[in-house]
C-alpha atoms as one frame of an Amber mdcrd trajectory, in Angstrom:
protein
  -0.033   0.030  -0.099   1.587   3.368  -0.765   1.282   6.445   1.242   0.031
   9.383  -1.295   0.941  12.129   1.255   4.566  10.409   1.469   4.464  11.013
  -2.664   2.753  13.769  -2.538  -0.475  12.843  -4.161  -3.891  14.016  -3.384
  -6.014  11.312  -1.613  -8.765  10.595  -3.857 -12.078   8.683  -3.553 -10.466
   5.629  -5.692  -7.436   5.547  -2.786  -9.941   5.819  -0.106 -12.431   2.727
  -1.514  -8.960   0.600  -2.056  -8.057   0.971   1.274 -11.542   0.416   2.757
 -11.069  -3.015   0.182  -7.974  -4.060   1.855  -9.137  -3.393   5.362 -12.214
  -5.366   5.067 -10.930  -8.225   2.671 -11.545 -11.233   5.133 -14.423  -9.634
   6.800 -17.431 -11.990   6.344 -19.958  -9.933   8.239 -21.249  -6.897   9.682
 -23.146  -6.276  13.151 -26.085  -4.251  14.142 -29.462  -4.322  15.817 -32.753
  -4.342  14.397 -35.789  -4.183  16.308 -38.204  -8.049  16.261 -41.297  -7.784
  17.777 -40.380  -4.820  19.895 -37.444  -6.091  21.243 -33.978  -4.817  20.047
 -31.939  -7.944  18.600 -28.286  -7.998  16.994 -28.356  -9.420  13.814 -25.075
 -10.350  11.626 -25.560  -9.757   7.588 -23.240 -10.838   5.226 -20.518  -8.036
   4.120 -20.152  -8.499   0.283 -20.101  -4.643  -0.874 -16.198  -4.228   0.056
 -14.192  -0.732  -0.591 -18.085   0.604  -1.513 -19.636   3.684   0.483 -22.807
   3.074   2.320 -26.462   2.655   0.534 -28.768   2.621   3.304 -28.942   4.867
   6.199 -27.212   3.745   9.451 -28.480   6.363  12.073 -28.238   5.185  15.570
 -30.953   5.471  18.399 -29.640   7.050  21.864 -31.038   5.567  24.707 -33.179
   8.594  25.381 -34.994   7.558  21.912 -33.306  10.675  19.869 -31.713   9.718
  16.802 -28.346  10.515  15.779 -28.071  11.031  12.325 -24.928  10.261  10.236
 -23.962  11.206   6.683 -27.133  10.060   4.253 -26.080   8.203   1.553 -26.652
  10.029  -1.009 -24.231  12.860   0.059 -21.628  10.313   0.056 -19.339  10.097
  -3.244 -20.364   8.399  -5.998 -18.543   5.563  -7.854 -15.595   6.875  -9.822
C-alpha cells in the first residue's frame, strides 16, 4: 500500500475505497441491531460490498430515543 502523502499525491475517493477494500477483505459479516417484535436484537448480515460507500442510512438511536443522524448515503461520493 503506497502513502499518497509521502509521494505528494492527492487523497482520492479511489484510494480511500481501495484502502477500505484492503482492510475489509477478510470480513465476512457486519453486526448491528434490529427491532424484532418490539425487542432490540443483534443481527449479523453478510458483508458483500467491500470497498464501497454505504447504500442505506445507518442512524443509531440514543438511549433517550433521539436519533443521531450520520451523513445520508446520497451525500456520500458516487462511485468513480
